[in-house]
C-alpha positions in Angstrom: 53.2 -51.9 10.2 55.1 -51.5 13.4 55.4 -48.0 14.8 59.1 -48.7 15.6 60.1 -49.1 12.0 59.3 -45.5 11.0 58.4 -46.7 7.5 55.4 -45.7 5.5 53.3 -48.2 3.4 55.8 -47.9 0.5 58.7 -48.8 2.8 60.1 -45.3 2.8 61.4 -43.8 6.1 59.1 -41.3 7.7 59.2 -38.9 10.7 56.8 -40.0 13.5 53.8 -37.7 13.8 53.8 -36.2 17.3 51.2 -33.6 16.5 48.5 -35.1 18.8 50.9 -35.4 21.8 50.7 -32.9 24.6 53.3 -30.2 25.1 54.9 -31.0 28.4 58.1 -30.2 30.3 60.7 -32.8 29.5 64.3 -33.4 30.6 66.9 -35.8 29.5 70.3 -36.6 31.1 73.1 -38.4 29.3 76.7 -39.0 30.3 80.0 -40.5 29.0 83.7 -40.1 29.3 86.9 -39.9 27.4 89.9 -41.8 28.7 93.4 -40.5 28.0 97.0 -40.6 29.1 97.6 -39.0 32.5 99.9 -36.4 30.8 97.1 -35.3 28.5 94.7 -34.9 31.4 97.3 -32.9 33.3 97.6 -30.6 30.3 93.8 -30.1 30.3 93.6 -29.5 34.1 96.5 -27.1 34.2 95.2 -25.1 31.2 98.5 -25.7 29.4 97.1 -26.8 26.1 98.3 -24.6 23.2 94.8 -24.6 21.7 93.3 -23.0 24.8 90.8 -24.0 27.4 89.8 -27.5 26.3 86.9 -27.9 28.7 85.4 -24.4 27.9 85.5 -25.1 24.2 84.0 -28.6 24.7 81.2 -27.2 26.8 80.2 -24.7 24.1 80.5 -27.5 21.4 78.1 -29.7 23.5 75.6 -26.9 23.8 75.8 -26.2 20.1 75.4 -29.9 19.2 72.2 -30.2 21.3 70.8 -27.2 19.4 71.6 -28.8 16.0 70.6 -32.4 16.8 67.7 -32.5 14.3 70.1 -31.3 11.5 72.4 -34.2 12.3 70.1 -37.2 12.9 67.6 -38.1 10.2 63.9 -38.2 11.3 64.7 -36.5 14.6 62.2 -33.8 15.5 63.5 -30.2 15.9 62.5 -29.1 19.4 62.8 -25.8 21.3 65.4 -26.2 24.0 64.8 -24.3 27.2 68.2 -25.2 28.8 71.3 -27.2 28.1 73.8 -27.8 30.9 77.2 -29.5 30.2 79.2 -30.6 33.1 82.8 -31.6 32.4 84.8 -33.1 35.3 88.4 -34.3 35.3 88.8 -37.8 36.9 92.4 -38.3 37.7 91.9 -41.7 39.1 90.5 -43.0 35.8 92.6 -40.6 33.7 89.5 -39.3 32.0 87.1 -36.4 31.6 83.5 -37.2 32.6 80.7 -35.4 30.7 77.1 -35.1 31.8 74.6 -33.2 29.7 71.2 -32.2 30.9 68.7 -30.9 28.3 65.3 -29.4 29.1 62.4 -28.5 26.8 58.7 -27.9 26.6 57.7 -29.9 23.6 55.7 -32.8 22.2 58.6 -35.2 22.2 61.6 -35.8 24.5 65.2 -34.5 24.5 67.1 -37.8 24.7 68.8 -37.4 21.4 69.8 -33.8 22.2 71.4 -35.0 25.5 73.2 -37.9 23.9 74.4 -35.7 21.0 75.7 -33.1 23.4 77.8 -35.6 25.3 79.2 -37.2 22.1 80.2 -33.8 20.6 81.6 -32.4 23.8 83.9 -35.5 24.1 84.8 -35.5 20.4 85.8 -31.8 20.8 88.2 -32.9 23.6 89.6 -35.6 21.3 90.0 -33.1 18.5 91.8 -30.5 20.6 94.1 -33.1 22.2 94.7 -35.6 19.4 98.1 -34.1 18.6 99.4 -35.2 22.0 97.3 -38.3 22.5 95.8 -40.2 19.6 94.9 -43.2 21.8 92.0 -41.4 23.7 88.8 -43.5 23.9 85.2 -42.3 24.2 83.3 -44.8 26.4 80.3 -45.4 28.6 78.0 -43.0 26.7 74.4 -43.5 27.4 71.1 -42.0 28.6 70.9 -41.8 32.4 67.4 -40.4 32.9 64.5 -38.8 31.2 61.3 -37.3 32.5 58.1 -35.9 31.1 55.7 -37.0 28.4 53.2 -39.8 28.3 55.8 -42.5 29.4 56.8 -40.5 32.4 60.1 -40.8 34.2 62.9 -43.4 33.4 66.2 -43.9 35.1 69.0 -46.3 34.3 
C-alpha cells in the first residue's frame, strides 16, 4: 500500500499517523489574487463599498479559515496555529487584489493546507462582498510559495 493513498487495508480513507514525528517550528506561505474590473478595485481602495471595508473583512475571513482548515478538509490534521498573517495588496496595474498568507505552528505536521485555505477564503470573501458590482471576478494563481520545518526541511517555489 502506498503512503500517498491514505487508504487502509480495506480501501477506506484514513488519516496519516503523525504521532511519531517530532514537534518542530513550521511555516507555510501561500499566495493568490483576484482579478476584477478597475471600477471594482477603485471601490475597494477608496473604501466606498456599501458593505464596508472589504480588505479588513477578507483579512479576518482568511485568519478564521486557517483556524478551521481541519473542519473543512477531510483527513487534514488539526494543528495549533501560533500565527496567521494575511497581506492584501491592491494591484492597480493588474486590476487585482493580491493575497499572501503566512501561517506558523509548532506541530508534528505542516501548515500548508492552512495557508492555502486562508488565501482561498480571503479572496472568496472579496468576491462575495463585491459580486453585486462585478460578477466577472476571477481567483487565480493560488499556490504554495514556501514551507519550512519538519523532516523534509525548507521548500520554495
